[in-house]
C-alpha positions as CSV (number, residue, x, y, z in Angstrom):
1,M,113.6,-104.1,3.9
2,R,111.6,-101.4,2.0
3,I,113.6,-98.2,2.1
4,L,112.6,-94.6,1.1
5,L,115.7,-93.0,-0.4
6,L,115.7,-89.2,-0.7
7,G,118.2,-87.8,-3.1
8,A,118.3,-91.0,-5.1
9,A,119.2,-89.2,-8.3
10,G,122.2,-87.5,-6.7
11,F,126.0,-88.2,-6.6
12,I,125.9,-90.3,-3.5
13,G,122.3,-91.3,-3.8
14,R,122.8,-93.3,-7.0
15,E,125.6,-95.3,-5.3
16,L,123.5,-95.9,-2.3
17,F,120.6,-97.0,-4.4
18,A,122.8,-99.6,-6.2
19,A,124.4,-100.8,-3.0
20,L,121.0,-101.2,-1.2
21,S,119.4,-102.9,-4.2
22,A,122.4,-105.3,-4.4
23,R,121.8,-106.3,-0.8
24,G,118.2,-107.3,-1.7
25,H,116.5,-104.2,-0.3
26,R,113.5,-102.7,-2.1
27,V,114.5,-99.1,-2.6
28,V,111.9,-96.4,-3.3
29,P,113.6,-93.5,-5.0
30,A,112.3,-90.2,-3.8
31,V,113.3,-87.6,-6.5
32,R,112.1,-84.3,-7.8
33,D,112.0,-85.5,-11.4
34,S,111.0,-89.1,-11.9
35,S,112.8,-89.2,-15.2
36,A,116.1,-88.7,-13.3
37,A,115.5,-91.7,-11.0
38,P,118.1,-94.5,-11.0
39,A,117.7,-97.0,-13.9
40,F,116.2,-100.4,-13.3
41,S,114.3,-99.4,-10.2
42,V,111.9,-102.2,-9.2
43,E,109.9,-99.7,-7.1
44,R,108.0,-96.8,-8.6
45,P,109.8,-93.5,-8.0
46,V,108.1,-91.0,-5.6
47,A,108.0,-87.4,-6.7
48,V,109.0,-85.1,-3.9
49,D,109.8,-81.4,-3.8
50,L,111.9,-80.5,-0.7
51,N,111.2,-76.8,-1.4
52,R,107.6,-77.4,-0.7
53,D,107.3,-80.6,1.3
54,T,107.9,-78.9,4.7
55,R,105.0,-80.3,6.6
56,P,104.7,-83.8,8.1
57,E,101.3,-84.3,6.3
58,A,103.1,-84.2,3.0
59,W,105.3,-87.2,4.0
60,L,102.8,-89.5,5.8
61,P,101.3,-91.0,2.6
62,R,104.8,-91.7,1.2
63,L,105.7,-93.6,4.3
64,A,103.0,-96.3,3.9
65,G,104.8,-99.7,3.7
66,I,108.2,-98.2,4.4
67,D,110.6,-99.8,6.9
68,A,113.4,-97.3,6.9
69,V,114.4,-93.9,5.5
70,V,117.7,-92.6,4.1
71,N,118.1,-88.9,3.4
72,C,121.1,-87.9,1.3
73,A,119.5,-84.9,-0.5
74,G,121.4,-81.7,-0.4
75,I,122.7,-78.6,-2.3
76,L,125.8,-76.5,-1.6
77,H,124.0,-73.1,-1.8
78,G,120.5,-71.8,-2.5
79,T,119.2,-70.2,-5.6
80,R,116.1,-68.3,-6.6
81,T,114.3,-71.7,-7.1
82,Q,116.1,-73.8,-4.6
83,S,115.8,-73.0,-0.9
84,I,118.7,-74.4,1.1
85,A,116.8,-73.9,4.3
86,A,113.8,-76.0,3.0
87,I,115.9,-78.7,1.4
88,H,118.4,-79.2,4.3
89,R,116.3,-78.3,7.4
90,D,112.6,-77.8,7.0
91,A,111.7,-80.7,4.7
92,P,113.9,-83.3,6.6
93,I,112.5,-82.2,9.9
94,A,109.0,-82.6,8.6
95,L,110.0,-86.1,7.3
96,F,111.4,-87.1,10.7
97,K,108.2,-86.0,12.4
98,A,106.2,-88.0,10.0
99,C,108.4,-91.0,10.6
100,E,107.6,-90.8,14.3
101,A,103.9,-90.5,13.6
102,A,103.9,-93.4,11.1
103,G,106.1,-95.7,13.2
104,V,109.0,-95.8,10.8
105,R,111.8,-96.2,13.3
106,R,115.0,-96.5,11.4
107,V,116.3,-93.3,9.8
108,V,119.8,-92.6,8.4
109,Q,120.7,-88.9,7.7
110,V,123.6,-88.4,5.4
111,S,125.0,-85.0,6.4
112,A,128.6,-83.6,6.1
113,I,131.6,-83.5,8.4
114,S,131.7,-79.8,8.0
115,A,128.1,-79.3,9.2
116,E,129.2,-77.3,12.2
117,R,128.5,-73.8,13.4
118,A,132.1,-72.9,13.1
119,A,131.9,-73.2,9.4
120,G,129.8,-70.1,9.3
121,T,127.8,-71.0,6.2
122,E,124.1,-71.5,5.6
123,Y,125.0,-74.9,4.2
124,A,126.5,-76.0,7.5
125,A,123.9,-74.3,9.7
126,T,120.9,-75.9,7.9
127,K,122.5,-79.3,7.7
128,L,123.3,-79.1,11.4
129,A,119.7,-78.0,12.3
130,A,118.3,-81.2,10.7
131,D,121.0,-83.3,12.3
132,D,120.3,-81.9,15.8
133,F,116.6,-82.3,15.4
134,L,116.9,-86.0,14.4
135,R,119.3,-86.6,17.4
136,G,116.5,-85.3,19.7
137,T,113.9,-87.7,18.4
138,S,112.9,-91.2,19.7
139,L,113.8,-92.7,16.3
140,E,116.5,-95.3,15.8
141,W,118.6,-92.7,14.0
142,T,122.1,-92.6,12.6
143,V,123.8,-89.4,11.4
144,V,126.5,-90.1,8.8
145,R,128.8,-87.2,8.2
146,P,131.4,-88.1,5.5
147,S,134.3,-86.0,4.4
148,L,134.9,-85.3,0.7
149,V,133.4,-88.3,-1.1
150,Y,135.1,-89.5,-4.2
151,M,134.6,-92.3,-6.7
152,R,135.1,-93.1,-10.3
153,G,132.4,-90.5,-11.2
154,A,132.6,-86.9,-10.2
155,Y,130.2,-84.2,-9.1
156,G,130.4,-81.0,-7.0
157,G,133.8,-80.8,-5.1
158,T,135.4,-83.8,-6.8
159,A,134.4,-82.5,-10.3
160,L,135.9,-79.1,-9.5
161,F,139.1,-80.6,-8.2
162,R,139.5,-82.7,-11.3
163,A,139.0,-79.7,-13.5
164,M,141.5,-77.7,-11.5
165,A,144.0,-80.6,-11.9
166,A,143.4,-80.7,-15.6
167,T,144.0,-77.1,-16.5
168,P,146.7,-76.5,-19.2
169,F,150.2,-75.6,-18.3
170,A,149.7,-75.2,-14.5
171,I,147.6,-76.0,-11.5
172,T,146.2,-73.0,-9.6
173,V,145.5,-73.5,-5.9
174,P,143.9,-71.0,-3.5
175,G,146.5,-69.6,-1.2
176,D,149.3,-72.1,-0.4
177,G,147.0,-75.1,-1.2
178,S,147.4,-76.5,2.3
179,Q,143.7,-76.8,3.0
180,Q,143.1,-80.2,4.5
181,F,140.7,-83.0,3.3
182,Q,140.3,-86.6,4.3
183,P,138.8,-88.1,1.1
184,V,136.6,-91.1,1.7
185,H,135.6,-93.5,-1.0
186,V,131.9,-93.9,-1.7
187,D,132.1,-97.6,-1.0
188,D,133.1,-96.9,2.6
189,V,130.2,-94.5,2.9
190,T,127.7,-97.0,1.5
191,R,129.1,-99.7,3.9
192,V,128.3,-97.3,6.8
193,V,124.7,-96.8,5.6
194,L,124.2,-100.5,5.2
195,L,125.5,-101.1,8.7
196,A,123.2,-98.5,10.1
197,L,120.2,-100.1,8.4
198,E,120.9,-103.8,8.9
199,S,122.2,-103.8,12.5
200,D,121.8,-102.0,15.7
201,R,125.5,-101.2,16.0
202,L,125.1,-97.5,14.9
203,V,121.7,-96.7,16.4
204,R,121.7,-93.2,17.9
205,Q,125.2,-92.5,16.9
206,T,126.9,-89.9,14.7
207,V,129.6,-91.4,12.5
208,D,132.2,-89.4,10.5
209,P,133.4,-91.5,7.6
210,V,136.9,-90.3,6.6
211,G,139.9,-91.5,4.7
212,S,143.0,-93.0,6.1
213,Q,144.8,-89.6,6.5
214,P,144.5,-85.9,5.9
215,I,145.7,-84.7,2.5
216,A,146.4,-81.2,1.4
217,L,144.4,-79.8,-1.5
218,R,147.6,-79.3,-3.5
219,A,148.5,-83.0,-3.2
220,I,144.9,-84.0,-4.1
221,L,145.1,-81.9,-7.3
222,E,148.6,-83.3,-8.2
223,D,147.3,-86.9,-7.6
224,Y,144.2,-86.3,-9.7
225,R,146.4,-84.9,-12.6
226,R,148.6,-88.0,-12.4
227,W,145.5,-90.2,-12.3
228,L,144.1,-88.5,-15.4
229,G,147.2,-89.3,-17.3
230,L,148.3,-85.7,-17.8
231,A,151.9,-84.4,-17.7
232,P,153.0,-82.9,-14.4
233,A,152.5,-79.2,-14.2
234,R,153.8,-76.4,-11.9
235,V,151.6,-75.2,-9.1
236,I,150.6,-71.6,-9.0
237,H,149.4,-70.0,-5.8
238,A,146.5,-67.6,-6.2
239,P,146.4,-64.8,-3.6
240,M,143.4,-65.3,-1.3
241,T,142.2,-61.8,-2.0
242,L,141.8,-62.7,-5.7
243,V,140.2,-66.0,-4.8
244,R,137.6,-64.2,-2.6
245,F,136.9,-61.7,-5.3
246,A,136.3,-64.6,-7.8
247,C,134.0,-66.3,-5.4
248,A,132.1,-63.1,-4.8
249,V,131.6,-62.8,-8.6
250,G,130.5,-66.5,-8.6
251,D,127.9,-65.7,-6.0
252,R,126.3,-63.3,-8.5
253,I,126.6,-65.2,-11.8
254,G,126.5,-68.8,-10.5
255,G,129.0,-71.6,-11.0
256,P,131.4,-73.7,-8.8
257,L,133.3,-70.8,-7.4
258,N,131.3,-69.1,-4.6
259,T,131.7,-67.9,-1.1
260,T,130.1,-70.9,0.5
261,A,132.5,-73.3,-1.2
262,L,135.4,-71.2,-0.1
263,R,134.3,-71.0,3.5
264,Q,133.7,-74.7,3.6
265,L,137.1,-75.2,2.1
266,E,138.8,-73.0,4.7
267,H,136.9,-74.7,7.5
268,G,138.4,-78.1,6.6
269,N,137.0,-81.6,6.1
270,T,139.0,-83.8,8.4
271,G,138.1,-86.2,11.2
272,D,139.3,-89.0,13.4
273,V,139.9,-92.1,11.3
274,E,140.5,-94.3,14.4
275,A,137.2,-93.3,15.9
276,F,135.5,-94.1,12.6
277,T,137.1,-97.6,12.5
278,R,136.2,-98.3,16.1
279,A,132.6,-97.3,15.5
280,T,132.1,-99.3,12.3
281,G,134.9,-101.8,12.0
282,I,135.6,-100.4,8.6
283,V,139.2,-99.7,7.6
284,P,138.8,-97.0,4.9
285,R,140.4,-97.3,1.5
286,E,143.7,-95.4,1.1
287,W,143.5,-92.5,-1.3
288,K,146.2,-93.3,-3.9
289,A,145.4,-97.0,-3.7
290,A,141.8,-96.3,-4.5
291,L,142.7,-94.1,-7.5
292,A,145.0,-96.8,-8.8
293,A,142.3,-99.4,-8.5
294,E,140.0,-97.4,-10.7
295,P,142.1,-96.1,-13.6
296,A,141.0,-93.1,-15.5
297,H,139.7,-93.3,-19.1
298,V,139.4,-90.8,-21.8
299,Q,135.9,-89.9,-20.7
300,D,137.3,-88.8,-17.3
301,R,139.7,-86.5,-19.1
302,W,136.9,-85.1,-21.3
303,H,134.9,-84.3,-18.2
304,A,137.8,-82.6,-16.4
305,R,138.7,-80.5,-19.5
306,I,135.2,-79.3,-20.4
307,Y,134.3,-78.4,-16.8
308,F,135.5,-74.8,-17.1
309,V,134.7,-74.7,-20.9
310,R,131.0,-75.3,-20.2
311,P,130.2,-72.0,-18.4
312,I,132.3,-70.1,-21.0
313,L,130.2,-71.8,-23.7
314,R,127.0,-71.0,-21.8
315,F,127.7,-67.3,-21.4
316,T,129.1,-66.7,-24.9
317,L,126.0,-68.3,-26.5
318,A,123.7,-66.3,-24.2
319,F,125.7,-63.1,-25.1
320,L,125.4,-64.0,-28.8
321,W,121.6,-64.3,-28.7
322,L,121.3,-61.1,-26.7
323,I,123.5,-59.1,-29.1
324,S,121.5,-60.6,-31.9
325,A,118.4,-59.2,-30.4
326,V,119.9,-55.7,-29.8
327,A,121.3,-55.6,-33.3
328,G,117.9,-56.6,-34.7
329,V,116.1,-53.8,-32.8
330,L,118.6,-51.2,-34.0
331,E,118.1,-52.3,-37.6
332,L,114.4,-53.3,-37.2
333,R,112.9,-50.7,-39.6
334,G,115.5,-51.4,-42.4
335,W,115.0,-55.1,-42.2
336,A,111.3,-54.7,-42.2
337,V,111.4,-52.7,-45.4
338,L,113.6,-55.3,-47.0
339,L,111.3,-58.2,-45.8
340,A,108.2,-56.4,-47.1
341,S,109.9,-55.7,-50.4
342,Q,110.9,-59.3,-51.0
343,T,107.7,-61.0,-49.7
344,P,103.9,-60.5,-49.9
345,L,104.0,-59.2,-46.3
346,A,102.9,-55.7,-45.4
347,F,105.4,-53.4,-43.8
348,G,103.6,-53.5,-40.4
349,T,103.4,-57.3,-40.5
350,A,107.0,-57.6,-41.3
351,L,107.9,-55.2,-38.5
352,C,105.9,-57.2,-36.0
353,I,107.5,-60.5,-37.1
354,L,111.0,-59.1,-36.8
355,G,110.2,-57.5,-33.4
356,L,108.9,-60.9,-32.2
357,A,112.1,-62.6,-33.4
358,C,114.1,-60.1,-31.3
359,L,112.0,-61.0,-28.3
360,V,112.6,-64.7,-29.0
361,D,116.4,-64.1,-29.1
362,V,116.2,-62.4,-25.7
363,A,114.1,-65.3,-24.3
364,V,116.7,-67.9,-25.6
365,A,119.5,-65.9,-24.0
366,L,117.7,-66.0,-20.6
367,L,116.8,-69.6,-20.9
368,I,120.4,-70.5,-21.6
369,L,121.5,-68.6,-18.5
370,R,118.7,-70.4,-16.5
371,R,119.9,-73.7,-17.9
372,W,116.4,-74.6,-18.9
373,K,116.0,-78.1,-20.4
374,P,119.4,-78.1,-22.2
375,P,118.7,-80.7,-24.9
376,A,115.3,-79.2,-25.8
377,L,116.8,-75.7,-25.8
378,A,119.7,-76.8,-28.0
379,A,117.2,-78.2,-30.6
380,A,115.3,-75.0,-30.4
381,Q,118.4,-72.9,-31.1
382,V,119.3,-75.1,-34.1
383,A,115.8,-74.6,-35.5
384,L,116.0,-70.9,-35.0
385,I,119.4,-70.6,-36.6
386,A,118.1,-72.6,-39.6
387,A,115.1,-70.4,-39.9
388,Y,117.1,-67.2,-39.6
389,S,119.6,-68.5,-42.2
390,A,116.8,-69.3,-44.6
391,V,115.2,-65.9,-44.3
392,A,118.6,-64.2,-44.7
393,T,119.3,-66.3,-47.8
394,L,115.9,-65.1,-49.2
395,L,116.5,-61.5,-48.4
396,W,120.2,-61.2,-49.0
397,P,121.7,-64.3,-50.7
398,S,125.0,-62.5,-51.3
399,L,125.7,-63.0,-47.5
400,W,126.9,-66.6,-48.4
401,L,129.7,-65.0,-50.5
402,E,130.8,-62.4,-48.0
403,P,134.6,-62.7,-47.1
404,L,133.9,-63.1,-43.4
405,G,131.2,-65.7,-44.0
406,P,128.5,-64.3,-41.8
407,L,126.0,-67.1,-42.7
408,F,128.6,-69.8,-42.7
409,K,129.3,-68.9,-39.1
410,N,125.8,-70.1,-38.2
411,V,127.0,-73.7,-38.7
412,P,129.6,-73.7,-35.9
413,I,127.2,-71.7,-33.7
414,A,124.6,-74.4,-34.2
415,A,127.2,-77.0,-33.3
416,A,128.1,-75.0,-30.2
417,A,124.5,-75.0,-29.1
418,L,124.3,-78.8,-29.6
419,A,127.5,-79.2,-27.6
420,L,126.2,-77.2,-24.7
421,G,122.9,-79.1,-24.8
422,A,124.9,-82.4,-24.5
423,I,127.1,-81.3,-21.6
424,E,125.0,-78.9,-19.6
425,E,123.1,-81.4,-17.5
426,E,125.1,-82.3,-14.4
427,R,123.2,-85.4,-13.3
């Protein structure tokens, strides 16, 4: 079977790609950036942009020779460049219409168990809109709505939970930490998708893959801490007023803490495991047994520990470049005089060069905050730091001998830029 897989570069998408390929299917990865497509793909990746591909005409050429479609693309909340309405609702609906027009009958939509109006979030509403539209078509559809999906790797909610579990000295939970989840292993989710594609058992059905039993958030974090091999820690209950304030701040500056995540958390992520087993014949993996079967390694601890360090590093580096620009502007004339006196440059030329350097510093700060091409930006920062250090050495060599080591500090700053470039990419 030749399958078009949307979201093939994502957390669940990569696992689906591997599982489908292992079963002998020819999987066509549909991704925004072809360089992020799963490795060893036999089929050539198809470049899609769900922000723009909101008309059936955009999808019809991509469906040529396709036997089935799986959509597991999604984001938790929208940004200035990512429209949650387009990605969750408009583009999938256009794709479903195109499937009907092209005669591609089998469609699997990977949604979420919390995609309900009661959740009260744009995430849930847009997911639900696409689910409902698909359920109203004549296609051989299956809507798969998993609870919290976990595996050896981590992304999104599971990455956040591991980081919360790995904080030093104590584990902080929102409120009393009793929020309920029913974590389901990714292997069980892929088995459902395979069943939906390879048989008629799940045609025109909505299936909620869930774990064997509900687990409180507090217990999930304690289990993750034990799995990571860290010493037990006391649990601190953060007042919900404080949590809501932190999420409101997260809405403005970005990051894992935001109002959408909190509302989805409070809505819950549980389902009927018996109904899941009856529909699919799958007995889900038990939470602790699955963790024990895939022991953590040092890389898992690294990831958990740097999760909250990464945004700190991002904002401090951006702040440093911005302050550098401000300080440069304040001392622009004095530095221009010094540069002109030590080089053949005219004063006006020196002034323009230093002013341009200040603008470059501002641009670097903004690009860091936008998380633009982290490896390339890290290399650019190192090059700028080296250039600034060389100029400072020429103009004021005694800086190397200053007690506080102003130029020597450029070395760890460059190292910090390289570190952020290495860890900033999430996928």
